[in-house]
Backbone as a ProteinNet text record, in pm:
[ID]
protein_1_A
[PRIMARY]
ASPTSSPPSSQDPLEDESQKLIDSASLLLEKGDIEGAKDLYEKSISIKPTSTSYYNLGITLYQLKKLPEAIKVWETSLNLNPSSDVHTNLASAYILSEPPQPQKALYHLKQAVELDPTDGEIRFNLAAVNEANNHLQDALAEYQHARRLGIKRADQNIRNVCLTLNLSL
[TERTIARY]
-411.2	-345	-425.8	-362.7	-425.4	-435.5	-503.2	-491.4	-368.7	-338.1	-214.5	-259.4	-173.7	-205.4	-96.4	-91.8	38.3	-2.1	131.8	113.2	55	-22.8	-85.4	21.4	-18.5	94.4	79.2	-31.7	-65.1	-21.6	27.5	72.2	-41.5	-101.4	-191.6	-335.6	-442.3	-541.3	-619.2	-625.6	-682.7	-621.6	-484.1	-419.2	-457.8	-488	-521.7	-641.9	-748.4	-888.5	-880.8	-802.6	-821.5	-778	-663	-605.1	-687.2	-769.8	-891.2	-980.5	-1033.8	-1084.7	-1048.3	-900.5	-852.1	-843.3	-798.4	-826	-964.6	-1049.4	-1214.9	-1229.9	-1183.3	-1210.8	-1151	-1020	-958.9	-1013.6	-1069.4	-1148.4	-1247.8	-1343.8	-1457.4	-1414.7	-1299.4	-1264.5	-1231.9	-1155.8	-1126.5	-1256.7	-1347.8	-1477.8	-1556.7	-1510.7	-1574.2	-1680.1	-1684.1	-1774.3	-1717.2	-1687.8	-1629.9	-1695.4	-1799.6	-1873.8	-1854.8	-1862.2	-1867.5	-1715.4	-1616.5	-1481.2	-1462.3	-1500.3	-1468.4	-1545.2	-1638.9	-1689.9	-1619	-1571	-1459.8	-1353.3	-1271.1	-1144.3	-1194.6	-1277.3	-1344.5	-1346.1	-1411.1	-1430.1	-1291.2	-1195.9	-1062.7	-999.1	-1014.2	-926.1	-1009.7	-1132.9	-1180.5	-1130.5	-1101.9	-1014.9	-884.5	-806.5	-669.9	-610.5	-582.9	-543.2	-405.5	-396.8	-248.6	-252.8	-117	-95.5	-173.9	-166.1	-230.4	-389.9	-452.5	-596.5	-622.5	-537.4	-586.4	-542.6	-411.9	-408.4	-502.7	-543.3	-651.1	-774.7	-841.2	-936.6	-937.5	-817.6	-786	-817.7	-787.8	-813.6	-947.6	-1049.8	-1172.3	-1234	-1195.2	-1229.1	-1201.6	-1071.2	-1064.6	-1127.8	-1177	-1245.7	-1390.4	-1424.3	-1566.3	-1558.9	-1438	-1427.4	-1445.2	-1425.2	-1412.7	-1276.6	-1224.2	-1067.7	-1027.5	-1099.8	-1065.2	-1057.7	-1166.4	-1134.8	-1031	-1004.3	-904.6	-751.3	-749.6	-635	-573.1	-708.2	-713	-644.6	-718.5	-661.1	-531	-504	-377.7	-261.3	-280.6	-205.7	-176	-290.3	-282.5	-198.2	-215	-107.8	22.4	46.4	186.9	244.1	184.9	207.2	233.1	189.1	206.5	337.2	322.1	447.2	477.3	567.1	606.7	613.9	549.1	544.5	557.8	610.9	613.4	466.8	417.9	286.9	179.2	199.4	96.4	114.5	258.3	278.6	229.6	265.3	221.4	66.5	-18.6	-149	-194.8	-138.2	-179	-132.5	-37.2	-1.6	-113.6	-164	-265.3	-399.9	-430.7	-549.7	-530	-407.8	-399.1	-420.4	-344.9	-386.4	-530.8	-632.5	-734.4	-831.8	-785.7	-883.4	-903.1	-1042.4	-1082.4	-1069.2	-967.7	-901.6	-769.8	-732.9	-588.3	-476.8	-391.8	-282.8	-145.7	-106.8	18.8	140.1	161.4	269.5	279.1	142.1	147.2	158	121.1	143.6	310.4	371.4	501.5	585.8	553.1	612.6	604.8	461	471.8	536.4	512.3	602	742.7	799.5	953.3	980.4	891.1	914.2	889.1	817.9	816.1	929.8	1007.6	1118.2	1230.1	1239.5	1343.7	1306.6	1179.6	1171.8	1202.6	1182.9	1202.2	1262.9	1379.7	1455.4	1471.6	1430.9	1448.7	1301.2	1214.8	1081.6	1047.6	1079.9	1061	945.9	830.7	682.9	674.1	731	713.7	798.5	914.9	982.6	908.7	854.3	775	651.6	573.8	479	512.1	653.3	712.1	745.3	783.3	823.2	710.5	600.9	462.5	419.8	417.9	344.7	451.4	593.2	693.6	658.5	636.2	612.7	494.9	396.1	254.5	270.2	346.3	382.3	490.9	523.4	638.2	757.8	791.7	923.4	989.7	1035.8	1105.2	1222.6	1309.2	1425.8	1435	1344.2	1325.1	1268.1	1152.8	1092.1	1175.2	1248.6	1341.5	1432.2	1496.1	1571.4	1516.7	1382.2	1312	1264.3	1246	1218.6	1320.4	1434.6	1553.2	1568.9	1570.3	1562.4	1482	1336.6	1242.2	1299.7	1327.3	1377.7	1470.5	1579.8	1701.5	1639.6	1539.7	1487.4	1363	1354.1	1297.6	1149.8	1121.9	992.8	1014.5	991.2	1009.5	941.9	817.4	720.2	781.6	872.7	916.3	1032.9	1046.4	1130.5	1055.1	926	841.2	846.7	820.8	826.9	961.1	1074.6	1213.2	1201.6	1162.5	1177	1090.7	958.9	892.8	940.7	992.1	1037	1175.5	1275.7	1389.8	1339.7	1232.2	1185.1	1152.2	1066.3	1002.5	1144.9	1228.5	1355	1457.2	1432.8	1510	1664.5	1645.1	1765.8	1775	1901.7	1894.4	1919.4	1872.5	1879.9	2011.6
434	493.8	617.7	731.6	840.6	861.6	937.1	968.2	1045.1	1059.9	1122.6	1178.3	1287.1	1334.1	1380.2	1428.8	1447.6	1583.1	1673.7	1802.2	1801	1892.3	1923.4	1936.8	1859.9	1879.8	2022.7	2072.1	2160.3	2163	2041.5	2014.3	1914.6	1834.1	1755.2	1791.1	1816.8	1886.2	1742.7	1641.4	1523.1	1498.3	1491.3	1461	1579.6	1704.2	1811	1794	1751.2	1729.6	1631.9	1506.8	1385.4	1433.8	1528.4	1553	1610.2	1708.5	1798.3	1709.9	1609.4	1468	1434.7	1400.3	1314.1	1399.4	1558.7	1647.2	1642.1	1673.9	1669	1537.4	1440.2	1301.7	1290	1325.6	1332.6	1420.6	1540.4	1613.7	1534.9	1483.8	1387.5	1301.6	1223.6	1126.1	1175	1285.8	1338.6	1373.1	1387.1	1436.4	1314.2	1223.8	1096.5	1029.9	1094.9	1051.4	978.9	828.5	739.9	700.6	674.3	643	763.2	875.2	1012.1	1003.3	976.4	958.7	865.7	723.8	650.8	673.3	715.3	766.7	875.2	965.8	1050.1	989.5	894.3	826.7	735.6	706.1	598.3	691.6	786.5	893.1	964.8	965.6	1020	888.2	781.3	666.2	668.4	677.2	695.1	811.5	900.8	1020.3	990.9	953.6	936.9	862.4	718.4	647.2	685.7	688	714.7	622.6	604.5	520.3	576.3	708.2	784.8	765.1	762.8	751.4	610.6	514.3	376.3	324.1	402	413.1	443	569.5	622.2	527.8	472.1	418.4	278.4	227.9	151.2	153	284.8	302.6	309.1	372.9	381.1	258.9	145.2	27.3	-68.1	-49.6	-103.5	-72.9	60.2	139.7	75.3	40.5	-41.7	-180.1	-225.1	-357.2	-447.4	-399.7	-473	-513.1	-596.6	-655.1	-689.7	-785.8	-822.2	-711	-642.9	-505.6	-417.7	-396.3	-316.6	-355	-506	-561.7	-558.7	-558.5	-581.4	-420.3	-320.7	-189.6	-151.4	-180.3	-165	-258	-345.6	-441.5	-348.5	-268.9	-192.8	-77	-27.4	78.3	65.6	-46.5	-114.7	-115.1	-171.7	-181.6	-82.6	57.2	180.3	260.2	226.6	297.9	221	143.4	52.1	168.8	125.5	211.1	139.1	168.5	96.6	109.3	237.5	258.2	158.8	139.6	38.4	-97.6	-125.8	-262.6	-297.7	-196.5	-214.4	-212.4	-134.3	-160.9	-273.7	-359.5	-472.9	-592.4	-555	-678.1	-649.9	-538.5	-507.8	-573.7	-567.2	-634.5	-798.2	-841.2	-983.5	-1048.4	-956.4	-1021.9	-1012.9	-914	-922.9	-1014.5	-1045.6	-1117.2	-1255.1	-1327.4	-1427.8	-1543.2	-1642.7	-1651.5	-1574	-1540.6	-1464.7	-1535.5	-1417.9	-1489.4	-1428.9	-1487.7	-1423.3	-1426	-1525.7	-1552.5	-1397.3	-1387.6	-1262.4	-1123.9	-1112.5	-994.7	-997.9	-1119.3	-1105.3	-1086.4	-1123.6	-1087.5	-911.1	-872.5	-726.7	-625.5	-674.2	-619.3	-604.6	-725.2	-736.9	-636.4	-615.3	-536.4	-385.1	-369.5	-244.3	-180.4	-281.3	-264.7	-217.4	-313.9	-282.5	-142.5	-108.2	39.2	151.1	104.3	216.3	162.5	91.8	59.2	130.5	239	315.1	350.9	312.9	311.9	217.3	255	173.7	113.5	183.1	126.5	-8.8	1.5	-105.6	-224.8	-199.6	-301.8	-367.3	-276.4	-341.2	-427.9	-374.8	-463.3	-589	-600.1	-703.1	-812.2	-739	-828.8	-908	-824	-873.6	-963.6	-959.4	-1074.9	-1205.8	-1185	-1305.8	-1370.1	-1284.6	-1329.8	-1427.2	-1364.2	-1430.4	-1561.7	-1568.4	-1709.4	-1788.1	-1739.1	-1817.2	-1829.8	-1734.5	-1700.7	-1605.9	-1670.3	-1574.5	-1527.9	-1598.2	-1519.5	-1399.4	-1434.2	-1300.9	-1205	-1230.3	-1134.1	-1023.4	-1114.9	-1080.3	-964.5	-992.7	-918.9	-778.9	-796.7	-695.8	-597.1	-659.1	-586.9	-497.9	-567.4	-490.5	-365.1	-373.5	-271.6	-173.9	-224.9	-117.1	-16.6	-92.8	-11.1	76	33.5	127.2	227.1	216.2	336.9	427.6	383.4	487.1	423.6	320.6	247.7	210.6	271.3	247.9	110.1	113.2	5.9	-150.2	-136.4	-261.6	-347.9	-245.3	-314.7	-430	-409.5	-517.7	-643.9	-619	-750.4	-802.3	-735.6	-771	-868.6	-823.6	-892.2	-1027	-1023.2	-1134.1	-1250.6	-1201.7	-1292.1	-1356.7	-1272.4	-1327.9	-1463.7	-1423.1	-1517.2	-1639.5	-1630.6	-1739.9	-1808.9	-1752.5	-1816.3	-1841.9	-1839.9	-1859.7	-1790.9	-1659	-1572.7	-1482.7	-1436.3	-1328.2	-1210.4	-1093.2	-975.9	-901.8
390	267.5	244.6	202.6	143	4.7	-88.1	-199.2	-238.9	-356.5	-419.1	-526.6	-537.6	-687.8	-750.4	-885.3	-970.6	-993.2	-1040.2	-1101.5	-1205.8	-1248.7	-1369.5	-1485.2	-1617.2	-1699.1	-1790.4	-1814.8	-1915	-2037.1	-2084.9	-2199.7	-2278.4	-2199.4	-2252.1	-2191.1	-2274	-2228.2	-2176.2	-2211.5	-2151.8	-2010.3	-2027.4	-1868.3	-1759.6	-1826.9	-1707.8	-1680.7	-1791.1	-1749.5	-1653.9	-1660.5	-1596.2	-1432.7	-1440.4	-1313.9	-1226.8	-1279.2	-1212.1	-1158.7	-1214.9	-1150.5	-1057.7	-1062	-963.3	-837.6	-861.5	-743.4	-689.3	-739.7	-696.5	-627.6	-681.1	-610.3	-480.4	-487.5	-355.3	-240.9	-296.2	-195.9	-150.6	-224.6	-171.3	-93.4	-119.8	-47.1	112.6	120.2	248.8	326.5	256.1	317.7	332.3	318.9	341.6	243.9	116.2	-2.4	-67.8	-29	-105.4	-246.9	-249.5	-356.8	-463.5	-412	-523.5	-581.4	-466.6	-524.7	-613.9	-587.8	-666.3	-819.7	-830.3	-944	-1039.7	-962.3	-1025	-1064.4	-987.7	-1021.9	-1168.2	-1146.9	-1276.9	-1400.8	-1367.8	-1511.9	-1538.8	-1451.1	-1462	-1560.6	-1496	-1581.8	-1724.3	-1754.4	-1878.8	-1990.5	-1919.8	-2012.1	-2022.2	-1929.2	-1916.3	-1819.2	-1839.3	-1736.9	-1675.4	-1578	-1484	-1386.4	-1322.2	-1190.7	-1107.6	-1091.3	-980.8	-975.2	-1060.6	-1092.5	-1044.3	-1089.9	-1044.9	-895.6	-847	-708.4	-639.8	-659.9	-584.9	-594	-715.1	-724.9	-623.4	-633.9	-517.4	-405	-369	-217	-199.7	-273.4	-245.1	-262.6	-353.8	-329.8	-195.1	-163.7	-38.1	79.6	75.8	166.7	177.4	58.5	15.4	56.2	98.3	129.4	-1.7	-115.1	-235.7	-276.4	-188	-233	-338.7	-386.7	-535.9	-636.5	-651.5	-738.5	-689.9	-569.1	-533	-587.1	-547	-594.2	-731.2	-824.1	-956.8	-1001.8	-957	-1020.6	-963.8	-839.6	-790.5	-872.8	-907.1	-1010.2	-1126.2	-1162.5	-1323.6	-1282.5	-1147.6	-1132.8	-1131.5	-1042	-1046.7	-1206.1	-1277	-1433.1	-1490.7	-1451.1	-1491.6	-1432.6	-1302	-1226.8	-1103.2	-1084.5	-969.8	-855.9	-742.9	-616.5	-473.8	-385	-263	-192.8	-227	-166.8	-202.3	-340.9	-414.6	-370.6	-351.9	-310.6	-164	-52.8	58.2	77.1	-33.2	-24.2	-44.8	-170.8	-212.6	-104.3	-18.8	73.8	184.5	214.2	321.1	242.6	136.3	78.1	79.5	22.7	48.8	182.7	268.3	416	472.1	406.6	446.2	372.6	246.3	180.4	227.3	167.2	238.4	125	140.8	245.5	240	357.3	342.3	235	171.5	111.4	158.3	262.7	317.8	230	162.9	21.7	-54.6	-96.8	-193.8	-106.7	5.7	105.9	123.2	148.9	158	39.3	-64.2	-189	-228.7	-194.6	-226.3	-111.7	5.8	98.3	76.9	29.1	-0.2	-130.4	-212	-310	-302	-188.6	-145.8	-64	14.1	71.4	-66.5	-151.2	-260.3	-307.5	-332.7	-366.3	-271.9	-150.4	-20	86.3	84.8	189	324.3	338.3	457.1	517	483.2	521.5	641.6	751.6	860.3	884.9	828.7	841.1	751.5	639.7	544.4	616.6	655.9	749.6	862	905.1	1026.1	987.1	877.6	833.4	749.4	713.1	649.2	760.8	863.2	989	1068	1077.6	1132.7	1051	911.7	830	847.3	845.8	860.1	989.6	1107.5	1223.4	1234.5	1187.4	1167.7	1089	984.4	902.1	973.4	1091.7	1159	1083.3	1025.8	989.5	1089.1	1177.8	1298.2	1278.8	1210.7	1177.4	1073.4	978.5	885.2	971.5	1050.6	1133.3	1215.4	1290.6	1385	1306.8	1183.9	1124.5	1059.3	1017.6	985	1090.2	1206.5	1333.1	1354.3	1359.7	1367.8	1300.5	1170.2	1062.3	1092.8	1135.3	1146	1265.7	1376.3	1510.3	1458.7	1382.6	1360.7	1262.7	1198.9	1106	1193.5	1325	1415.7	1460.2	1412.1	1454.3	1613.1	1701.1	1843.2	1898.2	1842	1903.1	1848.9	1757	1716.6	1824.8	1910.7	2051	2125.3	2128.4	2194.3	2114.2	1980.5	1908	1897.8	1878.5	1881.8	2034.7	2162	2278.6	2243.4	2200.8	2177.2	2086.2	1978.8	1867.5	1942.1	2007.6	2088.1	2188.2	2266.9	2357.1	2304.5	2175.3	2112.1	2034.6	1976.7	1929.9	2075.1	2166.5	2289.9	2271.1	2225.6	2211.8	2327	2375.7	2438.5	2394.4	2467.1	2390.9	2398.7
[MASK]
+++++++++++++++++++++++++++++++++++++++++++++++++++++++++++++++++++++++++++++++++++++++++++++++++++++++++++++++++++++++++++++++++++++++++++++++++++++++++++++++++++++++++

């Protein structure tokens, strides 16, 4: 996941100040200064909370392997502005959680697909989680969607699931 930014509003000085901090934090994150970026995103939130600042703070927490904290701030970001990117990141965090929470991951990937049905990567990820949880018919359908949306690596997964289901191609 990469950080995002919002255009400056210039109508609200607090929003402008918050956005400058987001932009500075994103530059730090791109340079690998995760802690520095995290601090600036937190400062941005203290000035003017936005879905963008929470989303980006979640990225830093995820990279720092602080999954429960990342999940919490991404949930806050979702409450402010539903986004397929946030849902996809939440799904990843739930899969990597100890213990993994595949049902929550599936929920968020399905929400991401609803928000962005033409994103083949989301479809592929949904298929992979379905396959890992032995929901093979659902996995096959999503791999086929992903392939139609240009995800070529889905071909091998389609073959594998068809073999498991004893289906011919």
